[in-house]
TORTI-980808 format. One record per residue: residue number from 0; x, y, z of N, C-alpha, C in turn. Coordinates in steps of 0.05 Angstrom, whole numbers. Atoms other than C-alpha are relative to their C-alpha. Layout:
<rs>
   num       nx       ny       nz      cax      cay      caz       cx       cy       cz
   NUM        X        Y        Z        X        Y        Z        X        Y        Z
...
</rs>
This chain:
<rs>
   num       nx       ny       nz      cax      cay      caz       cx       cy       cz
     0        0        7      -25       54    -1742    -2276       13      -31       -6
     1      -22       22       -1      105    -1800    -2261       -9      -27        4
     2       12       25       -8       81    -1873    -2268       14      -16       20
     3      -10       18      -23       80    -1929    -2216       31      -16       -9
     4      -26       16        9      133    -1967    -2256       27       15        1
     5      -26      -17        2      177    -1907    -2270       12        4       23
     6       -5      -14      -25      177    -1881    -2200       12      -18       14
     7      -21       22      -16      203    -1946    -2170       15      -14      -15
     8      -26        5       15      254    -1959    -2224       19       20       15
     9      -24      -16       -7      290    -1900    -2196       15       -4       13
    10      -16       14      -25      346    -1905    -2152       -9        5       29
    11        8       -4      -29      338    -1904    -2074        1       37        5
    12       -6      -29      -13      376    -1834    -2070      -24       13      -14
    13       20      -15        9      319    -1802    -2122      -27       -9        5
    14       22        4      -20      262    -1839    -2091       -4       16       26
    15        9      -16      -20      277    -1805    -2030        4       31       -5
    16        5      -25        5      287    -1743    -2065      -23       11        2
    17       28      -10        0      229    -1744    -2091      -21        4       22
    18       10        3      -23      197    -1762    -2027       -7       31       13
    19       -2      -26      -18      224    -1698    -1992       -4       24      -10
    20        6      -21       17      201    -1657    -2049      -32        6        2
    21       30       -1       -5      132    -1680    -2040      -11        7       21
    22       12       -7      -27      132    -1674    -1962       10       42       -5
    23       -5      -23       -1      159    -1601    -1977      -18       17      -12
    24       21      -15        9      112    -1586    -2025      -26       14       10
    25       26        0      -14       49    -1598    -1979       10       13       33
    26        2       -8      -40       85    -1582    -1904       23       27       -4
    27      -12      -26       -2      107    -1509    -1894       21        2       29
    28       -5       -2      -34      120    -1519    -1816       24      -17        0
    29      -31       17        1      198    -1537    -1798       -9      -22       20
    30        5       25      -31      165    -1580    -1727       -9      -21      -24
    31        9       37       17      126    -1632    -1783       25       -4      -17
    32      -25       10       20      182    -1634    -1832       15      -11       17
    33      -17       11      -26      227    -1648    -1766       -9      -26        7
    34       19       23      -16      173    -1694    -1740        8      -25      -29
    35        3       22       18      171    -1735    -1811       42       -7       -9
    36      -30       10       -7      253    -1736    -1809        2      -12       23
    37       -3        8      -24      254    -1758    -1739      -21      -39       -5
    38       15       27       14      197    -1820    -1764       16      -17      -14
    39      -19        9       19      244    -1834    -1821       22      -17        5
    40      -32        9      -14      299    -1841    -1786        0      -30       18
    41        6       16      -12      272    -1891    -1738      -14      -27      -14
    42       -2       18       23      244    -1925    -1796       16      -24      -24
    43      -21        3       21      306    -1935    -1837       14      -12       28
    44      -16       11      -16      338    -1956    -1775      -16      -35       10
    45        8       32       -3      287    -2018    -1758        2      -21      -28
    46       -4        7       25      293    -2033    -1829       24      -16       -5
    47      -26        7       -2      366    -2044    -1824        1      -25       24
    48        3       23      -19      353    -2083    -1762       -6      -29      -14
    49       10       24       11      311    -2141    -1797        5       -8      -33
    50      -15        6       32      349    -2133    -1869      -31       -1      -14
    51       25      -14       19      283    -2096    -1898        8       16      -15
    52       -6      -15       17      285    -2050    -1951       -3       33       14
    53       -3      -31      -19      318    -1981    -1914      -17       15      -14
    54        9      -29       20      300    -1933    -1975      -30        4       10
    55       34        0       -2      226    -1960    -1975      -11        5       37
    56       15        3      -29      207    -1964    -1902       11       35        7
    57        2      -19       -7      240    -1896    -1894      -12       29      -18
    58       26      -23       11      197    -1860    -1946      -17       -5        8
    59       27       -3       -7      140    -1886    -1920       -5       16       29
    60        6      -26      -21      158    -1845    -1857        7       22       -2
    61       -4      -23       11      182    -1789    -1890      -29       11      -12
    62       24       -4       21      111    -1789    -1931      -24       -3       20
    63       17        6      -13       71    -1812    -1875      -21       20       18
    64       19      -32       -7       40    -1734    -1852        0       13      -16
    65        0      -17       24       56    -1708    -1916      -18       27       -4
    66       27      -17       17      -15    -1678    -1923      -16       11       22
    67       17       -9      -25      -31    -1660    -1850       -3       30        9
    68        1      -37       -2      -16    -1585    -1851      -20       10      -21
    69       22       -9       13      -63    -1581    -1908      -23       -8        7
    70       15       13        0     -106    -1628    -1890       -7      -16       23
    71        2       13      -24     -117    -1635    -1817      -21      -14       22
    72       26       11      -17     -181    -1664    -1797        1      -32       -5
    73       -5       28       -5     -193    -1734    -1784      -18      -10      -28
    74       12        4       30     -240    -1730    -1850       14       -3      -17
    75      -20       -4       22     -185    -1711    -1892       29      -22       -2
    76      -29       16       -2     -118    -1741    -1867       -8      -29       12
    77      -19        0       21      -93    -1789    -1887      -17       -3      -26
    78       12       10       21     -145    -1803    -1940        4       22      -18
    79      -18      -11       15     -119    -1739    -1975       22        1      -11
    80      -30       16        9      -54    -1760    -1974       -1      -18      -20
    81        0       28       23      -73    -1829    -2007      -10        1      -24
    82       14       -8       25     -107    -1797    -2064       29       12      -19
    83      -20      -17        8      -48    -1749    -2074       16      -29       -9
    84      -17       15        6       -2    -1812    -2073        0      -19      -19
    85       15       17       27      -37    -1855    -2118       -3        7      -29
    86       -8      -14       24      -36    -1797    -2172       34        9       -6
    87      -28      -10        3       38    -1790    -2160       12      -20       -3
    88       -8       34        0       45    -1869    -2173       15      -13       20
    89      -11       15      -27       64    -1890    -2106      -24      -35        3
    90       12       23        1       48    -1962    -2094      -14        1       17
    91       24       13      -24       -9    -1996    -2051       20       -6       18
    92      -18        8      -29       52    -2023    -2007        5       27       11
    93       -4      -29      -14       67    -1945    -1988      -29       14        9
    94       32      -14      -13      -11    -1920    -1986       -3      -15       16
    95       17       10      -18      -36    -1974    -1942       18        2       25
    96      -14        4      -17       20    -1975    -1894        3       33       13
    97        3      -28       -8        8    -1897    -1888      -30        9       12
    98       24        4       -8      -60    -1911    -1885       -7      -13       25
    99        3       11      -26      -56    -1956    -1829       10        7       22
   100      -12      -12      -23      -12    -1911    -1784      -24       14       14
   101       15       -9      -14      -82    -1876    -1769      -27      -12        7
   102       16       29       -4     -123    -1923    -1722      -38       13      -14
   103       25        2       10     -190    -1894    -1752       -6        3      -24
   104       16        7       32     -189    -1902    -1825      -11      -29        4
   105       15       26        6     -202    -1978    -1803       28      -25      -20
   106      -21       15        5     -136    -2005    -1835       16      -21       20
   107      -21       18      -18     -107    -2063    -1795       29       -2      -11
   108      -33       -1        9      -31    -2063    -1794        4      -32        3
   109      -17       25       11       -3    -2124    -1824       21       -2        6
   110      -24        8        8       59    -2127    -1849       21       15       21
   111      -20      -10      -24      123    -2110    -1806        1       28       -2
   112      -10      -28        9      132    -2038    -1839      -28       18       12
   113       27       -9      -12       60    -2021    -1821        0       -2       25
   114        2        1      -31       66    -2039    -1754       24       17       14
   115      -17      -24      -12      132    -1999    -1742       -5       24       -5
   116        8      -32        6      107    -1938    -1773      -20       15       19
   117       21      -14      -29       56    -1939    -1719       17       11       16
   118      -22        3      -22      105    -1952    -1664       18       29       -6
   119      -26      -34       -1      148    -1888    -1686      -10       12       -1
   120       13      -25       -3      104    -1843    -1697      -10       23       25
   121        1       -8      -27       76    -1822    -1633       25        3       14
   122      -22        1      -14      140    -1840    -1600       19       24       -7
   123      -16      -25       20      180    -1795    -1657        0       26       20
   124        2      -29       -2      147    -1733    -1634       -3        3       40
   125       -2       -2      -29      144    -1751    -1552       35       -6        5
   126      -29        1       -5      222    -1764    -1556       11       28       -6
   127      -10      -28       -4      226    -1693    -1584      -10       17       10
   128       13      -13      -26      183    -1660    -1534       17      -11       23
   129      -15        6      -23      229    -1699    -1481       32       12       -7
   130      -32      -12       10      293    -1671    -1522       -4       35       16
   131        3      -28       -3      265    -1599    -1522        0       16       29
   132        0       -7      -35      257    -1592    -1443       23       -7       14
   133      -25        9       -6      327    -1621    -1435       16       34        2
   134      -17      -14        1      378    -1560    -1416       12        7      -25
   135      -12        4       31      415    -1571    -1479      -18        4      -15
   136       22       11       21      352    -1583    -1519       17      -23      -24
   137      -21       20        7      399    -1653    -1538      -13      -27        9
   138        4       27       -2      376    -1718    -1552       17      -19       20
   139      -13       11      -22      440    -1742    -1517       -2        2       30
   140        9       -9      -30      408    -1717    -1450      -25      -21       -2
   141       20       15       -3      350    -1765    -1464        1      -23        4
   142       -2       17       -4      342    -1825    -1435      -28      -23        1
   143       21       15       14      297    -1885    -1445      -18        3       35
   144       15        3      -23      273    -1891    -1369      -11       26       17
   145        6      -16       -5      271    -1820    -1362      -30        9      -17
   146       27       -1       20      220    -1821    -1427      -18      -26       14
   147       31       16      -13      176    -1876    -1387       -9       16       14
   148       -1      -18      -14      179    -1825    -1331      -19       22       -4
   149       22      -26        6      149    -1766    -1368      -26       -6      -17
   150       22       10        7       98    -1817    -1403      -19        7       18
   151       21        7      -11       56    -1817    -1343       -6       31        9
   152        9      -23       -6       58    -1738    -1334      -22        8      -25
   153       15       -3       16       -1    -1724    -1369       -2       28      -10
   154        4      -11        1        5    -1658    -1373       20       11      -26
   155      -27       -7       18       71    -1658    -1413       -1      -18      -28
   156        9       17       19       63    -1664    -1485      -29       -8      -13
   157       26       14       -5      -11    -1675    -1479      -16       -9      -26
   158       19        6       22      -27    -1681    -1557       15      -34       -5
   159      -14       27        1       18    -1747    -1556      -16      -17       10
   160       22       21      -10      -21    -1807    -1551       13      -29       16
   161      -16       20      -16       12    -1851    -1497       -6      -28       -6
   162        1       28        4      -33    -1911    -1513        7       -6      -26
   163      -20       15       32       -7    -1916    -1590       24      -10        4
   164      -42        1       -4       71    -1912    -1560       -4      -32        9
   165        0       27      -11       51    -1974    -1519      -12      -24      -11
   166       16       17       19        6    -2007    -1571       28       -8      -16
   167      -24        7       31       55    -2002    -1626       24      -13       11
   168      -22       23      -13      111    -2034    -1579        1      -27        6
   169       19       18        2       66    -2089    -1564        2      -11      -27
   170       13        3       23       42    -2093    -1639       29      -20       -7
   171      -34        8       14      127    -2097    -1656       11      -32       18
   172      -13       22      -12      134    -2153    -1601       29        4       15
   173      -26      -12      -22      188    -2108    -1561      -10       14       23
   174        0      -17      -26      198    -2080    -1494       -8       28      -10
   175        9      -37       -2      173    -2011    -1488       29        8        0
   176      -25      -16        3      239    -1986    -1465       22       -2      -14
   177      -14        4       25      276    -2022    -1512       -3        8      -19
   178       14      -20       18      231    -1990    -1564        9       26       -2
   179       -7      -37       -5      246    -1916    -1536       26       -4       -4
   180      -23       -2       -2      318    -1931    -1526        9       -1      -33
   181      -14        0       23      328    -1958    -1601       -7       30      -18
   182        7      -26       21      289    -1899    -1632       14       26       17
   183      -22      -24       -1      328    -1845    -1591       28      -10      -14
   184      -29        9       10      389    -1882    -1619       -6       11      -40
   185        3       -7       24      364    -1870    -1685      -10       20      -10
   186        7      -31        5      343    -1804    -1678       29       21       -1
   187      -26      -21       -2      415    -1783    -1651       12        2      -24
   188      -13        1       26      437    -1803    -1719       -1       21      -28
   189        2      -30       20      407    -1740    -1749       -9       30       20
   190        7      -17      -27      402    -1699    -1683        5       27      -12
   191       -9      -18       15      433    -1643    -1726      -23       21      -20
   192       21      -13       22      377    -1640    -1777      -21        8       15
   193       27        0      -17      320    -1645    -1725       15       19       20
   194       -8      -24      -19      360    -1589    -1686        0       -8       26
   195       -1        8      -27      371    -1628    -1627       25      -17       12
   196      -23       15      -12      438    -1638    -1612       19       21        7
   197      -14      -18      -15      454    -1580    -1571       16       19       -8
   198      -11      -26       21      481    -1534    -1623      -13        9      -15
   199       22      -19       24      432    -1518    -1673      -29       -3        8
   200       25        1      -11      371    -1528    -1629      -17       29       -2
   201       16      -19        1      318    -1476    -1642      -29        2       20
   202       23       -3      -21      259    -1453    -1597      -31      -17      -28
   203       15       17        8      200    -1504    -1618      -21       25       -7
   204       20      -20        6      144    -1469    -1650      -29      -11       20
   205       32        6      -16       75    -1469    -1599      -20      -18      -27
   206       29       10       16       21    -1512    -1617       10      -21      -21
   207      -12       25       23       66    -1558    -1665       -6      -29       17
   208        3       19       -6       55    -1634    -1652       28      -10       20
   209      -22       15      -26      126    -1641    -1607       -1       33       22
   210        6      -20      -24      103    -1579    -1564       -3      -12       16
   211        1       10      -27      122    -1602    -1494      -36       14       11
   212       20       -4      -16       60    -1564    -1472      -34       -4      -21
   213       27        4       13       11    -1582    -1531       -8      -28        8
</rs>
């Protein structure tokens, strides 16, 4: 087992690679992997904007749901993941941020990283759903105003918690539409990896977190 000190002495690239390996070890679903990448992109963008540790924030975004496929219930996720991360040598800072993104854990969101993870999680899933119903299945077709309109349609992407999106923006102290636009741009930077560039877009598996009908 990699010790905590050894893990966080690694280069940023190596740490990110290690996080990706951990994600793919526990997550086989392509849609869940893409969701992790989308949240990580939003986290990195906000870190750059605030002058924070971009790789650390991205790592937290990448791993926030890594245990979800194997342990999907509220009694297990993210608790099981927290135990695994501790065993693998991840810091309390990382683990606490991931614990705080689930309201039911009772972990208050205190740091900017914790607040940003919560603000980006549900929104990233919703933006993916919005892109998938566009003619070209492309993020380039998604606009913040249309996203806000879609949020009012309760039948669309039913699994996405709208209240979490609005609360997240409020906790960050940013206008909701501004937050949506910022995350759209962040996700556009990896649109090809997400299959949302209008070229490589694949069919979204039914019942996934970002299924427009789910």
